[in-house]
C-alpha positions in Angstrom: 24.0 -35.1 -30.5 26.0 -34.1 -27.0 27.8 -31.2 -28.8 24.3 -29.8 -29.8 22.5 -30.4 -26.2 25.3 -28.8 -24.6 25.3 -25.8 -26.7 21.6 -25.7 -26.4 21.9 -25.8 -22.3 24.4 -23.2 -22.5 22.3 -20.8 -24.7 19.0 -21.5 -22.7 21.4 -20.7 -19.6 22.6 -17.5 -20.7 19.0 -16.6 -21.6 17.7 -17.1 -18.4 20.4 -15.3 -16.7 19.6 -12.1 -19.2 15.9 -12.7 -18.1 16.7 -12.3 -14.5 19.3 -9.4 -15.0 16.6 -7.3 -16.9 13.8 -8.2 -14.1 16.5 -7.0 -11.7 17.1 -3.9 -12.9 13.3 -3.5 -14.1 12.4 -3.7 -10.5 15.4 -1.9 -8.9 14.4 1.5 -10.8 11.5 2.1 -9.3 8.8 5.1 -9.4 10.0 8.0 -7.0 10.5 9.5 -4.6 9.2 13.5 -5.2 11.0 15.9 -3.3 7.8 16.3 -1.0 8.2 12.8 0.1 12.1 13.4 1.3 11.0 16.2 3.2 8.5 14.3 5.0 11.6 11.7 6.1 12.5 14.4 8.5 12.0 14.5 11.8 10.6 17.4 14.0 8.9 18.1 17.2 5.3 16.8 16.0 7.0 13.4 14.6 9.9 11.3 14.7 11.2 9.2 11.6 13.2 6.1 12.1 14.0 4.6 8.5 15.4 1.1 9.6 14.2 -1.6 9.2 11.1 -0.1 7.8 10.1 3.7 7.4 8.2 4.6 11.0 6.4 7.6 11.9 5.8 7.9 15.4 3.4 11.2 16.8 5.1 13.1 19.7 1.5 14.6 21.0 0.8 11.4 22.7 2.1 7.7 22.7 0.2 6.0 20.0 -1.7 2.9 20.8 -3.2 1.9 17.4 -1.4 2.0 14.4 -1.3 1.7 10.3 1.3 -0.5 8.0 1.5 0.5 4.5 2.4 -1.9 1.5 4.0 0.5 -1.3 2.8 -0.2 -4.8 4.1 -2.4 -7.5 7.7 -1.1 -8.3 7.4 2.3 -6.2 10.1 3.3 -4.1 8.5 3.1 -0.3 9.6 6.8 0.4 7.0 7.9 -1.8 4.5 7.3 1.0 6.4 9.1 3.6 3.4 12.1 3.4 0.7 9.9 3.7 2.3 8.1 6.7 3.5 11.4 8.4 -0.1 12.8 8.0 -1.3 9.6 9.5 0.9 10.0 12.4 0.6 13.8 12.9 -3.1 14.1 12.2 -4.4 11.1 13.4 -2.2 10.2 16.0 -1.4 6.8 14.6 2.1 4.6 14.4 2.6 4.7 10.7 5.1 2.2 9.4 5.6 1.9 5.9 7.2 -1.6 4.6 9.9 -1.8 2.1 9.5 -4.6 -0.1 11.8 -7.1 -2.1 12.5 -5.8 -5.4 9.9 -3.2 -4.6 7.5 -6.0 -4.9 4.8 -6.6 -2.0 4.2 -10.1 -3.9 7.6 -11.2 -2.6 7.0 -10.3 1.1 3.2 -10.5 1.4 3.7 -11.2 5.3 5.7 -8.0 6.0 3.0 -6.9 8.4 3.7 -9.8 10.9 7.5 -8.6 11.6 6.2 -4.9 12.4 3.4 -6.0 14.5 6.0 -8.1 16.6 8.4 -5.1 16.6 5.5 -2.9 18.3 3.6 -4.8 21.4 2.4 -1.5 22.7 0.0 -1.1 19.7 -3.2 -2.8 20.4 -4.9 -2.2 16.9 -3.5 -2.6 13.7 -4.8 -1.4 10.2 -3.1 -2.8 7.0 -3.1 -0.8 4.1 -1.6 -1.0 0.6 -1.4 0.8 -2.6 -2.3 -1.0 -6.0 -0.3 -4.5 -5.6 0.3 -3.7 -2.1 -3.0 -3.6 -1.1 -3.6 -6.9 -3.0 -1.0 -8.3 -0.6 -2.4 -6.3 2.5 -5.7 -8.0 1.5 -3.7 -11.5 1.6 -2.4 -10.7 5.2 -5.5 -9.4 6.4 -7.4 -12.6 5.3 -5.0 -14.7 7.7 -4.4 -12.4 10.6 -5.9 -10.8 13.4 -6.1 -7.1 12.3 -8.8 -4.1 13.3 -8.7 -3.3 9.5 -8.1 -3.2 6.2 -7.7 -0.3 4.0 -7.4 -0.7 0.1 -5.8 2.0 -2.3 -7.0 1.8 -5.8 -6.5 -1.9 -4.7 -8.5 -5.2 -4.8 -7.7 -8.7 -3.3 -6.7 -11.4 -5.4 -9.4 -13.9 -4.4 -12.6 -13.8 -2.4 -10.8 -15.2 0.6 -12.7 -12.0 2.7 -15.9 -12.0 1.1 -17.5 -13.5 4.3 -15.5 -11.8 6.7 -18.3 -9.4 8.2 -15.9 -9.3 11.3 -13.4 -7.0 9.5 -13.7 -3.3 8.7 -12.7 -2.7 5.1 -12.6 0.6 3.2 -11.7 0.5 -0.9 -10.8 4.1 -1.6 -10.6 5.0 -5.4 -10.2 7.8 -7.6 -12.7 8.0 -10.6 -10.0 9.2 -13.0 -7.8 6.2 -12.1 -6.2 4.4 -15.5 -4.5 1.8 -13.8 -7.2 0.5 -10.9 -10.0 1.6 -13.0 -13.3 2.4 -11.6 -14.9 -1.2 -13.4 -12.0 -2.7 -12.0 -13.1 -1.5 -8.3 -16.6 -2.6 -9.0 -15.7 -5.8 -10.4 -14.0 -6.6 -7.2 -17.0 -5.9 -4.8 -18.1 -9.7 -4.7 -14.5 -10.5 -3.3 -15.0 -8.4 -0.1 -17.3 -8.2 2.8 -20.7 -6.6 2.5 -20.1 -3.9 5.0 -17.0 -2.6 3.3 -17.0 1.2 2.7 -16.5 2.3 -0.9 -15.1 5.6 -0.8 -15.0 7.3 -4.1 -12.2 10.4 -4.6 -13.9 12.3 -7.2 -11.0 13.3 -9.5 -8.6 11.1 -8.0 -6.2 9.1 -10.2 -3.6 6.3 -9.6 -0.4 8.2 -8.7 -1.7 10.6 -6.5 -2.0 7.8 -3.6 1.8 8.5 -3.6 4.4 11.2 -4.2 6.4 9.6 -7.0 5.2 11.7 -10.1 3.1 10.5 -12.9 2.5 6.6 -13.9 2.5 5.3 -17.4 -1.3 4.5 -18.0 -2.7 6.5 -15.9 -5.7 8.9 -15.9 -5.0 12.7 -15.8 -6.4 14.1 -11.9 -8.7 17.1 -11.7 -7.7 17.5 -8.0 -4.5 18.1 -6.3 -2.2 15.3 -5.0 -2.8 17.1 -1.3 -6.9 16.7 -1.6 -6.5 13.1 -2.7 -4.1 12.5 0.0 -6.5 14.1 2.7 -9.1 11.7 1.7 -7.0 8.7 1.9 -5.8 10.1 5.7 -9.4 10.6 6.9 -10.7 7.1 5.2 -8.0 5.0 6.8 -8.0 6.4 10.1 -11.6 5.8 10.1 -11.2 2.3 10.4 -9.9 2.9 13.9 -13.0 4.7 15.0 -16.3 3.1 15.9 -17.0 1.0 12.7 -20.1 2.5 10.2 -22.8 -0.2 9.7 -23.3 -1.1 6.2 -21.3 0.2 2.9 -21.1 4.0 2.0 -20.4 5.5 -1.7 
């Protein structure tokens, strides 16, 4: 009996190790980045880019006093969000910071924004944002910390902790052709967000075009360009740091 138990425990240990190894390989082979994302990581006369310990985009036209923190989507290379971060810096004058995640999954570090905020005392107001799983974890951070706003990109919170937070500006940006976070999924999340949440529909947008990592399994086909979709993401996210609109919009 002891010999059989030993064999069973050894077999169980091997099975667990193989499972962990498979998870690590899966998690560490993320989607993206596309060539356009790599180009966006280069500093120039308008934006400087620092890649350690976060991907930080600083506008050079004027010292930024407001910022946005971006949580990447699940199993997506953080560099895939460089173009949208760069646009937030260059066009909106914001300090834009992409937070890399352990195993490319924000669920392993939902408090990542705290380190970014602590490292930049010159920034007075922060919006936390995130794509898909990243948005879910960003919403968890917003529920427990003092931030100026929450931008959900094809995402929704894990619970209703934000439902009564009428003091927190929130925008939910979603594509009508998204096959991963569908319109039905987004609509089902409405009771979990504040009543004054801005619901911003991106007609023809899909899931993958919130970043620059190519196509995504299970996604719908976009009928607008990636550039068009990203422009709406930048505009909607930056708007949270402007005077807050009253009531929700469609």
